[in-house]
C-alpha positions as CSV (number, residue, x, y, z in Angstrom):
1,X,-15.1,10.7,17.8
2,X,-16.7,7.5,18.4
3,X,-15.1,4.7,20.4
4,X,-15.3,1.2,18.8
5,X,-17.7,-1.0,20.6
6,X,-17.0,-4.2,18.6
7,X,-15.5,-5.7,15.5
8,X,-18.8,-6.4,14.4
9,X,-20.1,-2.9,14.3
10,X,-16.8,-2.0,12.6
11,X,-17.9,-4.6,9.9
12,X,-21.2,-3.3,9.5
13,X,-19.7,0.0,8.4
14,X,-17.0,-2.1,6.2
15,X,-20.2,-3.6,4.2
16,X,-21.0,-0.1,3.6
17,X,-17.8,0.9,2.4
18,X,-15.7,-2.4,1.5
19,X,-12.5,-0.5,0.2
20,X,-9.9,0.2,2.7
21,X,-6.9,2.4,2.4
22,X,-3.9,3.4,4.2
23,X,-2.5,6.1,2.0
24,X,-4.0,9.2,1.6
25,X,-2.4,9.7,-1.9
26,X,-4.2,6.8,-3.1
27,X,-7.4,7.2,-1.0
28,X,-10.9,7.8,-3.2
29,X,-14.1,8.9,-2.1
30,X,-15.8,6.5,0.0
31,X,-13.2,4.5,1.2
32,X,-12.2,3.4,4.7
33,X,-9.2,5.3,6.1
34,X,-6.9,3.3,8.4
35,X,-4.2,5.2,9.9
36,X,-1.1,3.0,9.4
37,X,1.8,3.9,11.7
38,X,5.3,3.0,11.0
39,X,9.2,3.7,12.8
40,X,8.9,7.1,10.4
41,X,5.5,8.1,10.0
42,X,2.0,8.2,12.0
43,X,-1.0,8.0,9.8
44,X,-3.1,9.4,12.7
45,X,-1.6,12.8,11.5
46,X,-3.7,12.6,8.0
47,X,-7.0,11.2,9.7
48,X,-8.8,14.7,9.1
49,X,-7.2,15.2,5.7
50,X,-8.4,11.6,4.5
51,X,-11.8,12.6,5.9
52,X,-11.7,16.3,4.0
53,X,-10.6,13.9,0.6
54,X,-13.6,12.0,1.0
55,X,-13.2,9.1,3.2
56,X,-16.3,7.7,4.6
57,X,-14.5,6.8,8.0
58,X,-10.9,7.4,9.5
59,X,-9.9,4.5,12.1
60,X,-7.5,5.8,14.5
61,X,-5.7,4.6,17.5
62,X,-4.7,8.1,18.9
63,X,-7.3,11.0,19.8
64,X,-7.9,13.1,17.0
65,X,-8.7,16.9,17.3
66,X,-11.2,17.9,14.4
67,X,-14.2,20.0,13.3
68,X,-17.5,18.7,15.3
69,X,-19.0,17.6,11.8
70,X,-15.8,15.4,11.3
71,X,-15.9,14.0,14.7
72,X,-18.8,11.5,13.8
73,X,-16.6,10.0,10.9
74,X,-13.6,9.0,13.3
75,X,-13.3,5.9,14.9
76,X,-11.2,5.5,17.9
77,X,-9.6,1.8,18.3
78,X,-7.0,0.5,21.0
79,X,-4.4,-0.5,17.9
80,X,-4.7,0.0,14.2
81,X,-2.8,-3.0,13.3
82,X,-4.9,-5.4,15.9
83,X,-8.0,-3.9,14.6
84,X,-7.3,-4.4,11.0
85,X,-6.4,-7.9,11.3
86,X,-9.6,-8.6,13.3
87,X,-11.6,-6.8,10.9
88,X,-9.8,-9.2,8.1
89,X,-10.5,-12.2,10.1
90,X,-14.2,-11.4,10.4
91,X,-14.2,-11.0,6.7
92,X,-12.5,-14.1,6.0
93,X,-14.9,-15.7,8.3
94,X,-17.9,-15.0,6.1
95,X,-16.5,-17.3,3.5
96,X,-16.6,-21.2,2.9
97,X,-14.4,-21.4,-0.2
98,X,-11.1,-22.5,-0.5
99,X,-8.0,-20.2,0.6
100,X,-4.7,-21.6,-0.8
101,X,-1.8,-19.9,1.0
102,X,1.4,-19.7,-0.6
103,X,5.0,-19.0,1.0
104,X,8.6,-19.9,0.4
105,X,12.1,-18.6,0.1
106,X,12.3,-17.9,-3.7
107,X,9.3,-17.7,-6.4
108,X,6.2,-17.4,-4.3
109,X,5.1,-14.2,-6.0
110,X,5.7,-15.9,-9.6
111,X,3.8,-18.8,-8.5
112,X,1.1,-16.9,-6.8
113,X,0.7,-15.1,-10.3
114,X,0.7,-18.5,-12.4
115,X,-1.8,-19.8,-10.0
116,X,-3.9,-16.9,-10.2
117,X,-3.8,-17.3,-13.8
118,X,-4.8,-20.9,-13.9
119,X,-7.8,-20.6,-11.3
120,X,-9.1,-17.1,-12.7
121,X,-9.2,-18.8,-16.1
122,X,-12.4,-21.0,-14.9
123,X,-13.4,-19.6,-11.5
124,X,-14.0,-16.1,-9.9
125,X,-10.7,-15.7,-8.1
126,X,-9.0,-12.9,-5.7
127,X,-5.3,-12.6,-4.8
128,X,-2.6,-10.8,-3.2
129,X,-1.8,-7.5,-5.3
130,X,1.8,-7.3,-6.2
131,X,3.9,-8.5,-3.5
132,X,1.7,-6.9,-0.7
133,X,2.5,-10.1,1.6
134,X,3.5,-8.7,4.7
135,X,1.6,-7.7,8.2
136,X,-0.2,-5.2,6.6
137,X,-0.6,-6.4,3.0
138,X,-2.0,-9.8,3.9
139,X,-5.2,-8.3,5.8
140,X,-5.6,-5.7,3.1
141,X,-5.7,-8.5,0.7
142,X,-8.4,-10.4,2.4
143,X,-10.4,-7.2,2.9
144,X,-10.4,-7.0,-1.0
145,X,-12.2,-10.1,-1.7
146,X,-15.6,-9.9,-2.7
147,X,-18.7,-11.9,-1.8
148,X,-18.8,-13.6,-5.0
149,X,-15.3,-15.1,-4.9
150,X,-15.0,-18.9,-5.7
151,X,-11.2,-18.9,-4.9
152,X,-8.7,-16.8,-3.1
153,X,-5.1,-17.0,-3.0
154,X,-2.8,-15.3,-0.2
155,X,1.0,-14.9,-0.6
156,X,2.6,-14.7,2.9
157,X,6.3,-13.5,3.0
158,X,8.1,-13.6,6.2
159,X,11.7,-12.8,7.7
160,X,11.2,-14.1,11.3
161,X,9.9,-17.0,13.4
162,X,6.1,-16.5,14.0
163,X,5.1,-14.6,11.2
164,X,3.5,-17.0,9.2
165,X,1.9,-18.6,12.2
166,X,0.5,-15.1,12.8
167,X,-0.9,-15.0,9.4
168,X,-2.8,-18.3,9.5
169,X,-4.6,-17.2,12.5
170,X,-6.5,-14.8,10.7
171,X,-6.5,-15.7,7.2
172,X,-7.6,-19.4,8.2
173,X,-6.3,-21.2,4.9
174,X,-7.7,-24.4,4.0
175,X,-4.7,-25.1,1.5
176,X,-0.9,-24.6,1.7
177,X,2.0,-24.3,-0.7
178,X,5.5,-23.8,0.6
179,X,7.9,-23.5,-2.5
180,X,11.1,-23.9,-0.8
181,X,13.1,-23.1,2.0
182,X,16.4,-21.4,0.9
183,X,19.1,-18.8,2.5
184,X,16.9,-15.9,2.7
185,X,16.1,-13.2,5.3
186,X,19.3,-15.0,7.3
187,X,19.1,-11.9,9.6
188,X,15.7,-12.7,10.8
189,X,15.6,-16.4,10.8
190,X,19.0,-17.1,12.0
191,X,20.0,-19.8,10.1
192,X,18.5,-22.1,6.7
193,X,17.2,-24.3,9.8
194,X,15.1,-21.4,10.9
195,X,14.0,-20.7,7.6
196,X,12.3,-24.2,7.3
197,X,10.9,-23.6,10.8
198,X,9.5,-20.2,10.2
199,X,8.2,-21.2,6.7
200,X,6.9,-24.5,8.2
201,X,4.2,-22.9,10.4
202,X,2.1,-22.9,7.2
203,X,2.3,-26.8,7.2
204,X,1.7,-26.9,10.9
205,X,-1.4,-25.1,10.7
206,X,-2.9,-27.2,7.7
207,X,-1.9,-30.2,9.6
208,X,-3.7,-29.0,12.8
209,X,-7.0,-28.4,11.0
210,X,-6.8,-31.1,8.3
211,X,-6.4,-29.2,5.2
212,X,-4.4,-30.0,2.0
213,X,-0.8,-29.2,1.0
214,X,0.5,-29.2,-2.4
215,X,4.4,-30.4,-2.2
216,X,7.4,-30.6,-4.5
217,X,8.4,-34.0,-3.4
218,X,11.7,-33.5,-5.3
219,X,12.6,-31.7,-2.0
220,X,13.5,-34.2,1.0
221,X,13.0,-31.5,3.4
222,X,9.5,-30.4,2.1
223,X,8.5,-34.4,2.5
224,X,9.8,-34.5,6.1
225,X,8.0,-31.2,6.9
226,X,4.6,-32.4,5.4
227,X,4.6,-35.5,7.4
228,X,1.5,-36.3,9.0
229,X,-0.8,-34.4,7.0
230,X,-3.1,-36.7,5.6
231,X,-4.0,-34.7,2.6
232,X,-0.9,-34.3,0.3
233,X,-0.9,-33.4,-3.5
234,X,2.6,-34.0,-4.7
235,X,4.4,-32.9,-7.9
236,X,8.0,-32.7,-8.9
237,X,10.6,-33.0,-11.7
238,X,11.3,-36.6,-11.0
239,X,8.7,-37.5,-8.3
240,X,5.1,-36.8,-7.5
241,X,1.5,-37.2,-9.0
242,X,2.3,-34.9,-11.4
243,X,5.7,-34.5,-13.1
244,X,7.3,-32.4,-15.9
245,X,10.8,-31.6,-17.4
246,X,12.6,-28.7,-19.4
247,X,12.9,-29.0,-23.0
248,X,15.5,-27.0,-24.8
249,X,14.5,-23.5,-24.7
250,X,13.5,-21.5,-27.7
251,X,14.8,-18.1,-27.8
252,X,15.6,-18.3,-24.3
253,X,12.3,-18.8,-23.2
254,X,11.3,-22.0,-20.9
255,X,9.4,-24.8,-22.4
256,X,8.4,-27.7,-20.4
257,X,6.7,-31.0,-21.1
258,X,4.4,-32.9,-18.8
259,X,5.5,-36.6,-18.6
260,X,2.9,-37.5,-16.0
261,X,-0.5,-36.1,-14.9
262,X,-2.7,-39.2,-13.7
263,X,-3.8,-39.7,-17.3
264,X,-5.3,-36.3,-17.8
265,X,-5.2,-34.8,-20.9
266,X,-2.4,-32.6,-20.1
267,X,-0.2,-35.2,-19.9
268,X,2.8,-35.5,-22.5
269,X,1.9,-32.0,-23.7
270,X,4.2,-29.2,-24.2
271,X,3.8,-26.0,-22.7
272,X,5.5,-22.7,-24.1
273,X,6.2,-20.4,-21.6
274,X,7.2,-16.5,-21.3
275,X,9.8,-17.1,-18.4
276,X,13.2,-17.5,-18.4
277,X,15.3,-20.2,-16.3
278,X,14.8,-23.7,-15.3
279,X,14.5,-22.7,-11.8
280,X,10.8,-21.8,-12.8
281,X,9.9,-25.1,-13.3
282,X,8.8,-25.9,-9.8
283,X,6.7,-22.8,-10.1
284,X,5.0,-24.0,-13.2
285,X,4.4,-27.5,-11.9
286,X,3.0,-26.2,-8.4
287,X,0.2,-23.7,-10.7
288,X,-0.7,-26.9,-12.9
289,X,-0.7,-29.2,-9.8
290,X,-3.3,-26.6,-8.2
291,X,-5.1,-26.3,-11.5
292,X,-5.7,-30.0,-12.1
293,X,-6.6,-30.4,-8.3
294,X,-9.4,-27.6,-8.8
295,X,-10.6,-29.4,-12.1
296,X,-9.5,-26.8,-14.0
297,X,-9.9,-28.0,-17.6
298,X,-6.4,-29.1,-18.9
299,X,-7.2,-26.7,-22.2
300,X,-7.4,-23.5,-19.8
301,X,-4.3,-24.5,-17.7
302,X,-2.3,-24.9,-20.8
303,X,-3.5,-21.4,-22.2
304,X,-3.5,-19.5,-18.9
305,X,0.3,-20.9,-18.3
306,X,1.4,-19.9,-21.9
307,X,-0.1,-16.4,-22.2
308,X,1.6,-15.5,-18.6
309,X,3.7,-12.6,-18.8
310,X,6.1,-12.1,-16.1
311,X,6.6,-8.4,-15.0
312,X,8.3,-6.3,-12.4
313,X,11.9,-7.5,-13.0
314,X,11.0,-11.0,-12.3
315,X,12.5,-13.5,-14.8
316,X,11.9,-11.2,-17.6
317,X,13.7,-11.6,-21.3
318,X,14.1,-8.2,-22.9
319,X,15.9,-6.5,-25.6
320,X,18.2,-3.7,-24.8
321,X,20.5,-1.9,-27.2
322,X,20.5,-5.0,-29.6
323,X,21.2,-7.2,-26.4
324,X,19.3,-9.8,-24.9
325,X,18.9,-9.4,-21.3
326,X,17.6,-11.7,-18.5
327,X,16.2,-8.9,-16.0
328,X,15.5,-11.0,-12.6
329,X,16.2,-8.0,-10.4
330,X,13.0,-7.9,-7.9
331,X,14.9,-10.0,-5.3
332,X,17.8,-12.2,-4.3
333,X,19.2,-14.2,-1.6
334,X,21.9,-17.1,-1.9
335,X,19.7,-19.6,-2.9
336,X,18.2,-17.7,-5.7
337,X,21.5,-16.3,-6.9
338,X,23.0,-19.6,-7.4
339,X,20.5,-21.1,-9.5
340,X,19.8,-17.8,-11.8
341,X,23.8,-18.1,-12.2
342,X,24.1,-21.8,-13.1
343,X,21.0,-21.4,-15.4
344,X,22.6,-18.1,-17.0
345,X,26.2,-20.3,-17.5
346,X,24.0,-23.0,-19.2
347,X,23.0,-20.5,-21.8
348,X,24.6,-21.2,-25.2
349,X,26.4,-17.8,-25.9
350,X,30.0,-17.0,-26.3
351,X,29.3,-13.0,-25.1
352,X,27.6,-13.3,-21.7
353,X,28.0,-10.4,-19.1
354,X,26.8,-11.0,-15.6
355,X,25.7,-8.3,-13.7
356,X,25.1,-8.9,-9.8
357,X,23.8,-6.7,-7.2
358,X,24.4,-7.2,-3.4
359,X,21.9,-9.5,-1.3
360,X,20.4,-7.8,1.6
361,X,19.1,-9.2,5.3
362,X,21.9,-11.6,5.2
363,X,23.0,-10.3,8.8
364,X,26.5,-11.7,10.2
365,X,26.8,-14.0,7.2
366,X,26.8,-11.2,4.5
367,X,30.2,-11.4,3.9
368,X,30.6,-15.3,3.9
369,X,27.4,-15.5,1.5
370,X,28.7,-12.9,-1.2
371,X,32.2,-14.4,-1.1
372,X,30.7,-17.7,-2.1
373,X,28.9,-16.3,-4.8
374,X,32.0,-14.8,-6.3
375,X,33.5,-18.3,-5.9
376,X,30.4,-19.7,-7.9
377,X,30.9,-16.9,-10.5
378,X,34.9,-17.8,-10.5
379,X,33.8,-21.3,-12.1
380,X,32.6,-19.9,-15.0
381,X,34.1,-18.3,-18.1
382,X,32.0,-15.1,-18.4
383,X,33.0,-12.4,-20.6
384,X,32.6,-9.7,-18.1
385,X,31.4,-9.6,-14.3
386,X,30.0,-6.6,-12.7
387,X,29.7,-6.4,-8.9
388,X,27.2,-3.9,-7.4
389,X,26.8,-2.7,-3.7
390,X,28.5,-2.5,-0.8
391,X,27.7,-6.0,0.3
392,X,30.7,-6.9,-2.0
393,X,33.1,-4.4,-0.6
394,X,35.0,-6.8,1.7
395,X,35.1,-9.8,-0.9
396,X,37.9,-11.0,-2.7
397,X,37.5,-10.8,-6.5
398,X,39.0,-9.3,-9.9
399,X,35.9,-8.0,-11.4
400,X,34.5,-4.6,-12.0
401,X,32.8,-3.3,-8.7
402,X,31.0,-0.4,-8.0
403,X,29.4,0.9,-4.8
404,X,26.3,2.2,-6.4
405,X,23.9,1.4,-9.2
406,X,24.3,4.6,-10.6
407,X,28.1,4.2,-11.0
408,X,27.7,1.1,-12.6
409,X,25.3,2.9,-14.9
410,X,27.6,5.3,-16.0
411,X,30.5,2.8,-16.7
412,X,27.7,0.5,-18.7
413,X,26.5,3.1,-20.9
414,X,30.0,3.8,-22.1
415,X,30.8,0.1,-23.2
416,X,28.4,-0.1,-26.2
417,X,27.9,-3.8,-26.1
418,X,26.2,-5.2,-29.1
419,X,24.7,-8.8,-29.3
420,X,25.6,-9.7,-26.0
421,X,23.5,-11.7,-23.2
422,X,23.2,-10.0,-19.7
423,X,21.8,-11.4,-16.7
424,X,21.1,-8.7,-14.1
425,X,19.8,-9.8,-10.6
426,X,20.2,-8.4,-7.3
427,X,17.9,-7.5,-4.0
428,X,15.4,-5.0,-4.4
429,X,17.1,-2.3,-2.5
430,X,19.8,-2.2,-5.0
431,X,17.8,-1.3,-7.8
432,X,19.4,-3.4,-10.6
433,X,17.2,-2.6,-13.0
434,X,18.4,1.0,-13.1
435,X,21.5,-0.5,-15.2
436,X,19.2,-0.4,-18.5
437,X,16.8,2.2,-17.7
438,X,16.7,5.3,-20.0
439,X,18.8,8.1,-19.6
């Protein structure tokens, strides 16, 4: 077992074996295995197994007993996570390309995917895989960026103060975007003002390092949060350098028209998307704004936006048993829940069924926030409302209530609905997509 002498020496090993893995189940021959630790697992225990599976080296932070021929391929560091971050920062410092950081309460993964679609249509671009946007995912994303990169797009999630600040310290973003600040992760942030302060750590970093930010100028609080930053690119539905608005949807899918774009050829164009919900307009405008700023040709921007297909239960419009379903069940908080319900209420249909799952990480505000969602639902004449999850058990309502998604599915499977419109939304832990999963 070797004691790590420096991050520079570890980086020399990384250059020879530039694939990092923390899960032996996904390990491929030649990978570097970092022994991930958590409350309920210890990756150090699998260090020898990783080597036997073909890992080039195992990086551990506990002494490991292994045969003599394996000991030379075990590197002991003081702390796994610190070393992973330090290696990621060292790798990041090898690049002079733009690094665009994206955070926010709602829609950041969709925005990241749209930005990636636009930039990769013209440049070699690397981005966060899926939603690996936490303290493990961010450094792994950085380490996945290859030397041919022309742009990098990094998604940053956060559920407490100083988390974004930490990511910035080794991601070193040159550009930043905060989608919005809503009632998400209140358990960690404490309040909506806490959310703004936490997400605002990205703008704080950009300001200090004289970078560029993209700001939805429709939101007064984002205008306030970005004050003092010299380089601001603005967009919005009724303000900003780039402006766009919703057209009547076609088959339930969102269409927008670009009403202002600095006399570029995308101005006055209609863009037909595969997304549902007017709440996606800011996400689309952000991607278009970044594309124009980065000199992506207008025709490539439009083609990338129109061909983007949402996945993973994010704003998907799908068919299920002769019904139309808006499946938006990847995540939920009071802000995203409100706009999703209001959007669904505005859809022209006399047969609408609302299926809402509980919202996680609401802390002591959980009962109040869930009751407010019910109060909002009460304002609309939905044919049927189904509430799922223990989060609703203390609320007052007259709707169908099920403690688990399995119980709700059993009920739904007996109803034999035809030609109805569904909205299915809830926090990831509720797994609301199981309502329409095959038996």
